[in-house]
N, C-alpha and C positions, 0 to 999 in steps of 0.2 A: 108363250113366254119361255117355257122350259126348253123348247127346241132351239130358240135363239140363244139361250144361255149355253147350251151344249155346243152350238156352232161357234160361239165366241171362245169357249174353252178350247175347242179343237183348233181354232185358228191361232190362238196364243201358244198352244203347245207345239204347233207346227213351226211357228216363228222361233220359239225357244230351241227346238231341235235343229233348225237350220243355223242358228247362231252358234250352238254347240259344235256342230260339224265344221263351221267356218273357223271357230277358235282352234279346234284340233288340227285342222289343215295348216293354219298359220303357225301354230307351235311346232308342228312337224317340219315345216319349211325353214323356220328360224333355227331350230336346234334338233337335228335328226338323231344324234347320238343320245342326247338327254331324253328325248321322247322315247327312244327304244329302251333305255334303262328304266324309265318310269313304267313303260308297258310291261316289261319283264317283271319288275317288282310287283305290279298290280296283279298279274296273272299268278305269280308265285304266292301272293297273299291269299288269293282265292283258292288255290290248290291246297295250301296249308289249312285253311278254314275247313274245306270239305274233308280233308284227311282227319282232322281233329274230330269233326262231327261223326264220321264213320266209326272212329275208334270209340267215342263216347257211346254211340248207339250199340255197338257190339258189346261193350262192357255192360250196358243196361240189359241187353238180351241175355247175356250169360248170367246175370244176376237173377233174371226171371226164372231161369232153368234150375236154380238151386233149390 
């Protein structure tokens, strides 16, 4: 029973992944410049998050050294 539940979850996740990929391809086809802008904003947000995290961790580490 447990293996069949895992198989069903795996199948549902595979379908969801393919639907997500299809959605992204359709959006890219319909509005390439808007998709590029959204992608750049997304990557920039990830970069600023990691930059902030590194700064906070370095402040924490400096505080431990005092």
